[in-house]
N, C-alpha and C positions, 0 to 999 in steps of 0.2 A: 551170429545166428541169422537165419532167414526163415520166414514163415509166410509162404505164398499160397494163396488159394487158386485152384485151377478148375476148369470145367473140361472134362474129357468128352469129346463128341462121339467117339467110337467105342462100342462095347468090346474091348479087347485089352490085352495086357499093355501096360505102358511101355512103348517101344521108342527108343532113340529120342525121347522128348526132353530129357533133362540134360542140357548142355553144360559142360564143365571144363575148366582149364586150370590146372596147376594148384587148386586148393587141396587140402587134405580133409576128406570127409570123415568125421568121427562117428556119426551115427545117422542112419536114415530110417524114418518110420513113415508108414503110410496109413492114414485112417480116415473114416468118414467124418464129415463136419458140415453143418452142426447137428445133423439128424442122428448120427450114430458115432459114438466115440471109439468103437472097437477098431483096433488097428488091423490093417490087412497084413497078411503074412508075406514077407519078402523071401522068395526062394534063393535069389542070387542077384548080384549086381556086377557090372563090369564096365570098363572104360573102352571107348572106341576112339583111339588117339587121332586118327586121320580126320574125322569129322568133329572131334571134341565133344562126343556124347557120353553121358553116363546112362547106361541102360539098366533099368530096374525091372526084373522079372518077378511078377506076382504069382502067388499060388492060385488065386481066383481072378475071375474077369471083373473089369469095371463095368458099371451100369451106365448106359447112355442117359445123359441129362442130369446125372448126379454130380453134386459138387464134392470135391475131395481136397484135402489139405496135406501138403507135403512138408514135413518138418526136418530140417537138417542142422547139425552143428558142424562147424568147419573152422579151420585156421588158414591164414594166408600170410605170405611174406610181403613186407613193404620194401620192395626192391627198387633199384634205380634204373629200371629198364624202360621207363617212359610209356608204359601201357598198363591198363587196369588202374588199380589204386597203387600209386608209386611214390617214391621219395625224390625230392629235388632239393639241392643244397646250394647255398650262396653265402657270401661273406659281406657283412655290413658293420662298419665301424670296428673292424678287427675281430669281430665275433663270427663264428661259423653258425649258420642258421639252417633250419630244415623246414621245408614245406611238404606236407602230405597232400598230394593232389591226384587227379584222376583223368584218364582218357579211356572212355568206354567204347567209343566208336572205332571201327565198325563191329568188332567181335570180341571186345575185351571186358564187357561187364561180367562175363562168366569167369574171368580171372580174378574178379573182386569178390563175388559171392555166387553160390550156385543159383542159377536162374534159367528161365526159358528165354534164351538170348536171340530172339528173332524180331525183326521190326514189326511184324503183324501181330505179335503177342503183346499187346499193350497192357499196362497195369497202372494202378495208383500206388505210389511208393510212400510208405510211412518211415521216415528216416530219423534216427536219433544217433548223435555222435557224442562219445565221451572222450574228452581231450585234456591235455595238461593245462594247469593254471597259466594265465598270461597269454593264451592263444585264443584265436577266434575260429569258429567252425562255420562253414558255408555249404549250402546245398541248393537244390533247385527252388525250394520254397522259402518263404520268409522265416527267419529263425526266431525261436522263443528260448532265450538264454536263461539257464539256471546254473551259474558258476562254471563248472567244468562239464556240464551236461547240456547239450543243445538239442532241442527237439524242433523239428521243422514242420511247417504246415504241410499237409498232404499234397503231393504233386497232382497235376492233372493226369488224365488217362494218357499214358505215353509209352514209348518204346524204351527198352533197357539202355540202348546206346546213347540216350539223351540224359542219363542220370549223371550227376556230378557231386562229388564230396571233396572238401578241401579243409585242411587244418593248417593254420599259419599264425604268425604274429604280425600280419599285414595290417595296414590301416587303409582308409578310404576317403574319398571326397564324394559328395552327392549333391543333387539338385534339390531345390526347395519344393518342387512339385511332388505331389503324393500319389499320382495316378498315371503311370506307375512310378515308383521310386527308382531313380537311376543312381547307381553307385559305381565308381571306378576303384578297384582294389589293386594295390601294388606294394612293393617294398616301401617301408616307411620313408627312407631317404628319397626315393623317387617321387613319392607323393609330396613330401616337403619341398622338393625342388620344382614342383609344378608340372611334372612330366605327364600327369594324367589329365591336365586341364583341357587340352584340345579334345581328347576323346570324350570327356564329359560334355563339352560344349556342342559337339557334333552329333552325339547320340540322340538327343531330344528331337532335333529337326528330322533326323533320319527315321526315327520311330513315328513321328507325326506323318511323314510322307507315306510310309507303308500302311499306316492305319487308313489314310485317305485312299491310297492306291488299291488296297484290297477291299475297302469299305467294310472292315471288320476291326473292332477295337483290339488293342494288344491284350492277349488272353490272360496275362499274369499280373500279380500285384507289384512285382519288382523286376528290374532289369539290372543284374549284376554283371560286370565285366572285369576280368582279373588277368594281370600280366604275370607270367611264370618264367623263372630263370631257365628251366629245362622243359622243353615241349617240342615233340617231333614235328607236329603239324603247324601250319601257319596260325590256325585258330580252330575252335570247335564250338558248334552251336548248341551246347547243352542248354536245355530250356530253362531260362531264367538265370543261368550262371555260365556265361560264355567265357571260355578260356582262350588265351592268346600267348604267342611268343612276345617277349617284351618289346622286340623291335617293331611289332605290328600294332601295339596298343599305345605305347608311350611315345611322346613327342616332346623334344626339347628345342625350342626355337634357336637356341644358341649354337647347337651342334647338328641338328637334324636338317636335312635338305628339304626342298619343296617336294621332291619325289617321295621322300619318307612321309611327308604330311599327306600327300595324295594317297599313298598306299594305306595309311591308317584309316582314312575316310572310306575308301572302297572296301577294305576288309571288314570294317565295322558294318558297313551297309550289307555286305554279303552275308555275314552271320545273322544280322537282325532280320534279313529277308526270310531266313529259315524259320523264324519264330512262328510264321504262318505256313509257308510252303516247305514242308519237311517235318515240322514238329506238330503243328495243329493237324495237318493232313500229311500222312506218311505213306511212302511206297510200301507195297505189300512184301516185296522181296528185292534183293540186291541186284537183280538183273536189269532194273530200271533206275539205277543210281543217277543217271543223267537228268531225270526229272527233278530231283532235289538240287543237284549241284549245277546243272546247266541253267536252271531258272534263277538260282541265287546269283550265279555269275553274271547273268544278263542284267537283272534289276539292280544289282549292286551299283552299276554305273548310273542308273536313274536316281537311286537314293543319294549317292554322293553328289550328283549333279544338282539335286535339290538343296542339299546342305551347303554346297559351294558353287553357286550358279555362275560365277565369273570364270570358272576354270575350263569350261567346255569338256569336262571329263568324259561325258557320254560318247564322244567321238573316239576316244582312245581304245574302245573295245575292238576296233578294227586292227590296231597294232598288237594289243596285248592279248587278244583272244583269237581272232579270226586268222591273222597271218601266222600266228604260232601253230595253230592246229592244222592249217593247210599242209604244213611240212610233214606232219605225221600221217594225216588221213590220205595222203597221196602215195602211201606205201601199200604193198600187197599184204603186209603183216598188220594192217589196221584192223578195226573190228566195228560192227554196227553199234549204234547207241543202245539199242535194246537187244537182248538175246533171250533164249528160252530159259525159264526158271530152272529146269533140271540140269542146265549146263553150268550153273554157278552154284556149287555145293560146298566146296572146301573153303576154309578161311583164307587160304592164299588166293583162291579164285575170286573171292569177295574183295579182297584188298586190291587186286589188279584192276577192278572196275573203276577205281578212283584215279583216273588218268586224265590226260589232256583232252581225250575224246569226250568223256563225260562232262567235263567242266566247260571247255572252250567251244567244242562243236555244239554241245547242248545249248550254250548261250547263243551261238550264231544262228541256229535254226529257229529258236524261239524268237529272236530279234526279227528274223525274216518273216515269221508267221505274224508277228505283231504288225509289221509293215503292210503285209498283204491284207489282213483283216481290217486294219486301222486300229489305232490305240484304244479308242472308246469301246469297240467291239471286243478286243482282246481283254481289256480290264473287266468288262461286264461278265465275260465267260469265266474269268478267274474268280470273281467274287461269288458267283453262284456255285462254282466248283468247291471253293473253300467252305462256304456256308453249308453245303449239302454233306460234305464228307468230314466235317470237323470232328476231331478226336477219333478218327478211324483211318482205314488204309485204302489205298487205291491201286489201280493199274493204269498204264498210259492211256488206254482208250477212254477212260473216264474223263480226262481233260479234254480230249477231242470232242466228246459228246457235248460237254458244256459250252465249248467254244462254238460248236455248230448251232446250239440253241441261241447263242448270242447273235450269230449271223442272221438267223431267222428273225429274231426280235427286231433287229436293225434293218431288216429288208435288204441284207447284203447280197451280193452276187459273186459266186465263185464258179469256176469251170467244173469242179467236182466237190465232194464233201471234204471237210477238214481232215477226216481220217484218211481218205484216199490221197489227198495232196501230201500229207505228212508221212505216210507209211514208207515210201521209198527213201526219204531222208533219214528215217529212224531205223528201219529194218535191214538196210544194206550198208556196207561200209563205203567210204569214199565220197566223192563229189564229182560233178561234171566240169568240163571245160566247154564253154559255149563259143562257137566260132561263127563270126558274122562276116559274110562276104558282102561288102557295101556296094559292090558293082551291080549285083543283081538282087540284093535283099534277102538272100538265103541265110537261114540260121540253123545250125546243127549242134548236137551235143554228143559228148563222148566221155566215158569214165577217164578222169585225169590221173595219170600215174607218172611219177617223177622218172621212173625207168621205163622208157618206151618199149623195151624188150622183155619186161617182166611178164610172168604168166600168172594170172589170177586163177587160183584153183578153187576158191570158195564160190559156190553157186549162189546166185541171188534170185529170189522170186520175181524181181522186177527187171532182171537182165541188165542191171546197171544203167537204167534209164530213170529219169526224174521228171516230175512236173515242175517246170522252172518259170518263176515270175521274172520278167525282164522290164526294168525301167531304163530309159535311155535318153540321150541328148543328141541333137544334130546341130552342129555349128553353133553351139552355145544356147540353143533353145531346148528347154526340157519338154519332152513329149508327155502328154497328160496321163494317158492310161497305161496300166500294166499290160504287156503282151505276154501271153503264155505259150511256152514251147512245151507241147504235151506229147511229142513223138520224137523219133530220132532226128528228124529235121523238119523244117517248115519254112514258110515264106512270110516275112513281115515287111512293113514299110520302112526298112532300114537302109534303103539305097542312099548313097551319100549326096547325090546331086551336086557334087563338087565341094561339099562341106565334110568336115570330119564327123565321125559318129563315135559316141562313147556309151557303153552299156554298163549296167549295174551301178546306178547312181548311188554314191555314198556307201557302196558295198553292202547294201541291205540284203542282197542275195548271197547264198553260200555256194559260190562257184567262181571260176576264173573265166576270163574273156580273152579270146584271140580275134585278130582281124586280118583281112587281106593286107598285103604289103602297101598298097596305095593308101589305105586308111592309116596305117602306122606312120607313113611319111607325113600325112596331113596333121596327125597328132604331134609329131616332132616339130613341125613348123609352128604350130600353135604354142607349144612349150617354149620354144626359143624366141618367139616374138612377144607373146603376152601370156605367160603361164597361168596367171590368176583367173583367166576366163574359165579354166577347168577347175572344178571344185577341189579343195585341198585334199580331201580324203581320196579322191580319184587320182590325184597326182601321185599320192603314195601307192595307190593300187596299180597304176600303170607300171611303176618300177617293179613292184613285187610280182605282178603277173608276168612281165616280160622275162625276168630272171628265171622264174620257175618254168615258163614255157620253153625257154632255151635249154634248161636242164632236161626237159622231156623231149627235146629234139623237134619241137613244133615251131621254133624260131631259131634264127642263128644267134650264136653267142654275141657276135658283134652288134647285132640289133639291140639285144638286151642291154649291153654296155652303153649304148647311145642314149638310153633313158636317163643316164647320169650326166649327160653333157650340159643340160640346162641348169644343173644344181648350183653352179657358180652364181646364179641370180636368185636362188631360193633361200628364204630366211625362215620358212615355217618348219616347225618341229616334225610333223608327221612324214612328209616326203623324205627329209633327211634321214630320219630314223629307219624308214623303210629301206632306203639305199644302204645304210650302214649294216642293217641286219643281213641283207643279201651279200654285201661285200665281206661280211664276216666269214661266209662260206669260202670265198675266194682266198681269204687269209689262211683259213684252216688247211686248205688244199695246196696253196702255192707259196706259203712263207718259207718253205725249205727248198725253193727252186729259184731259177734265174728270173722268174716273173716278178718276184717280190719287189725288187727295187724300182723297176718301171711303174709298177702299180702304186707304190708309195709316192713316187714323183707326181703321178697323175692326180692322186687323191689330195696331195698337198696343194696342188694348183687349184683344184676345185673348192677346197674347204677354206683356203686363205681368205676369200671375201667374207665368209661366214664368221671366221675368227675375228676379223677386223670389225664386222658389224656388232658382234657381242662385246668386243673390247670397248668400242665407242659407246654402246648402250649402257655398259656398266661402269663408265668412267674409269677405264683401265682396271677392271675387275674389282673395283672398290664398292660397288653397289649391286643391286639385283634389278632385273627387268620388271616392268609392271605386269605384263601378261604372263599367266601361269604357265602356258606351254613354252614360253621362253625360259621360265625357270627350269622346267623339266628338260629344256634344250641342252642342259648340262651333258646329256648323252650325246647329242649332236656335236657338241664341242669336244667331247672326249678324244676323238681321233685327232683333232687339231692340237689338243694339249699334249698328246703323246708325241706328236711330230715336233712340238716346240718344248720338249721336256727339259731341255737345259735351263730354260728360264724358270720352270717350276722346281727343278732340282735346287736352284739357287734360293727360291722362296723357302723350301722346306729346310735347307741347311741353316738358313737364317733363323728359322723358328727353333731349330735344335739348339742354337746358341742361347736363345731365350727360354727354351723349354716351354713354349706356349704355341699350341696349334690353333688357338681360337682366332688368330688373325686371318686365317684362310676361311673364306666364306663357305658355309655348309654345303652349298650347291656345287662347289668345286673340289671339295675335299677328297672324294673317291678318286677322282682323276689325278689330283695333285699327289696324293699319297702313293698311288700306284706308279706314276711316272717317276717320282723322286726315288723310290726304292729300286725301281728298275735301273735307273741311271747310277745309283750308288752301289755300295757293297756292304760288307758285314756291319760296319758302324751304323749305317743308316737303317739296316734291317733290325739291329739290336735296339735302336732307338724306337722304331715302330713297334717292336715287340713289347718294350717296357711301357709304352703308351697304351697298348692293347690291354695289358694286364691290369692297369690301374684305371681304365676307363669306367666311369660310373654311369654313363648313358649307353644303353644297348645299341642304338643306331651308330654311335661313334665307334664303339667296339667292333661292330660289323664292318664298317668302312676300313678300319685298320686290319681286321682279320683277312679280308679279301686282298688288300694291298700287299700284305706280307707274302702272298703267292706270286707277286710280280717280279721278284728278284731273279736275276740271271745266274746267280751263284748256286750251282747244283748241290753243293754241300749244305747250304742253308735250306734248300728245297727238300732235301732228304731228311734233314732234321725236323722240318716243319711237318712232313708226312708222318714221321715217327711219333710226333706229339698226339696224333689222332688216336693212337692206341691207349692213351692214358686220359681218362675222363676228368682227372683232376687238373689237367693242363688245357685240353680242348674238350668242351662239353660234348656229350654224345650227340646232342641235337645239331651240333656244328661240324661234326667230324666229316661227313660226306661232302659238305660244302667246301671244306678246306681241300679235300682230295680233288674235287672237280675243278676248283680254282687253280690248283697247281697244274692239273692236266690241261687247262686252257692256255697256260703259258708255254710258248714254243720250247723253252728250255726244260720244262717240267713234264711234258706229255709222256715221254718214255718212262720217266721216273715214277709217275703216278700209276701207269699201267703195270709196271713191274711190282710196285708196292701192292696193288690190288691182287695181283696173281699170287704173290708170296704170302699174303695175309687173308686170303679169301675165307678160309674156314673160321678164323676168329671173327671177322666182320659179319659173316653170315649168321653167326650165333649172337653176337653182341648188339648189332644194329637193329635187329628185329626184322623178320621176314615180311611184316606187314607195313613197313614204313614207305612213304613217298620217296624219301631221299635215297633209298636203296636202289630203286630203278634209275633215279637221276644219276647216281654214281656210275652205273654201267654206261649210260648214254654219254656222260661227260668224259670218261677216260678213253672212250673209243671214237670220239667225235672227229679226230684228225686222221683216223685210219684210212689210208688210200694206196697201200701197196700190197702186192700178193703176199709178202712176208708177214705183214700185220694181219691179213685175213687168215693166214695159216695159224698164227699165234692165237687168234680169237677162236678158231675152230678147235684147236687143241685145249684151250681153256674150257670151252663148253663141254667137250668130250670128257675131260678130267673130272668134271663136277656134275655129270649127267645123272649119277645115281642119287645124289642128295637133292638135286634140282636147284632152282634159283628163286623159289618163293614168288613174291610179288614182283620180282624183276624178270620173270620168265618172258613176258612180252617184250621188255626192253632188250633182252639178249637177242631175240629173234629180229628185232628192228635194227640192232647193231650189226648183225650179219648182213642184212639186206642193204643197209646204208654203206657198209664197207665195199660190197661188190659194186654198188652204184658209183661210189667215189673213184674206185680204180678205173672203171670204164670212162667216167666223166673226165678224169685227168688225162688219160691217154687220148681222148677224142678232142679235147678243147684247149690243152695247154698252149700249143703253138699259135692258135688263132688269138688267144687272149694276149700272149706276148706281143704279137704283131700289132694288135689294136692299141695297147698301151704305148708301145714305141711310136706309133703314128701320132698319137695325141701329144706326146712330149716333144715331137720334132716340129718341123715347119708345116707339115700337113695337118690341118684341123678339120675334123668331120662335123 
């Protein structure tokens, strides 16, 4: 039952107000309360499936300002569909166990109970759960237990999507501090093995950081975090009861890598940031999702950096967020951060907003704004904003207003108001490329598109121009002030005077930078003589910018490849990872061509010094480096390991004899497992499968799950794909990851694509139209498409399913079509030049 008091502002029949999804309504009564208990007469009710409304037509009109009470009785199914109130199952000590858990965000509270399921319609929830003996019930508030009936303290005034209810036989560990009480909940075995300890230890410092950063105390009495066996999303910021995938909350030092540890810290920081920004102050409607998710994505790096100050994790935002979103926001099928409220109406449209643009671009532009204003001004504006709008709802301009007040309070100087500066970044898609002619100091901007011939059909109120803050270096000397490019072009003091010029220091600006050829040559000279003079983040950015500029035909492909020439001297993680990310595209496009082997030979030559560097640092792989980014440098070494996979195949087969994988260091397991299974055959795959099935640590199971997709045996790959149709073999939360992992394997790409086409109707129904992974699956299986035949297959696939649509993957389908066209053109234009360049590097001539 639900009994919810509402205030109707308009004197009219209640229209489209009661949102409903999949419950069975047994009875609906409408009556005055508390002044008059006489029930209103309901003439009719009907469902509007597209918008998920229950419409109640009354015989008489409602009176403005009068309180009303709506009473409903309903039933619902505890399904295993990972949304609303759902069922999750797991095995522990030979027993099958069930967790009843929830995911209300963004539009699934209505699937749990009838409610006004919109972020602006906040309410106080009084929750009581009746549950079986021997189980524990959790919700947003602190529990008051009476045997099998648990009543919770009332929630704060909050949106429906933040509600959480869970029943399980989990246990917990907690801190001794009381304000707030911090608890980590998980399977009993996971807690007994200490897998929740790291999360517990890091949560307190992160909460302390945000309380100081926002200058507002944590609003609740407790902070529960729980690891779930089945969970579509990475985590969810339910107020006071945050839910996670097990891989994101649990950490086992024996089997989890340093990257796993870093991920746990940053995801916890992301979710806890929401306790204020998103939960205390909430967006009015889903058209501005980026305010919630972009901000949490940005400050997550600050919170994790505070908790783990030796990691330099705040710099990784450039690789993990900015570089990632650049690739999507440079498409004509991208979209602005904010859109009109009336353009986001249907549940599928709401789900589509939770994409890389909202998360990563949102983080990038807020980081840029913090740099422009200075951190003290930015923090001051946030604090007054959160204090003023606490327990209510906002629109984007509210934040700009409070930041503007902080600028005034600090006597700051800006060329325009915060609103005017930010509007072009928020209200139009894309970003600029800034071109600097160092011979004459001319600076210009242009909307950057990966396909130079593409046609932008979406009109922009700002004509795809931006107000651009530029920080720059000349010959190793940082220029003090920000220079603003406020028109199509301008003239700054960026003449080289014989020195190299480098703009966008530490990539604080959300834009790419191109230079005249003379400046590129001076930068190459610096990289090849003493690369450390250039900041490490900018070394990564030079590589990423050059490769993308070449794809957009603004630089030659040969020049872009030359940014990798100095890497034989580079030992830092970020430049190497930037190079590998860009070379991944070359592999996708060229690993089925005659370019593949010369490319392998060149990369082997460049990466061998790095391999030897790490081998020496780790005493022949028996220990770990001291610096955290060297730990995460496992990614940088991954290419090396794949090239030297015979050695690792030997390691794994030795472990097979002993049936003990724990001798391989956690930082190397992902690479070792994949390389060994790729080099082996059915016996090695079956061994990996057996280890996956018995893995008691989620991160270890994840490593094995991805490694199983590395085999070159197509029969095994087809078998693995078929397992995704059975949730008792591959969990629903992991099914799309398995499919995309197989698609990333050269031997499995066609198999995965055919599998998706043949089983689309089933997957569209079972995997949920509102899941992140659904769009990722479309992106993953089409990533290698680069032939006219593949484009035709994709078009036919889209046409065949146009009637039913693609739900939250609609945008991903449009992007797949655009990328495929671009890939075809890129391959035809660049293949021969790339082959010639790699051949020249592997011969006697060295550039």
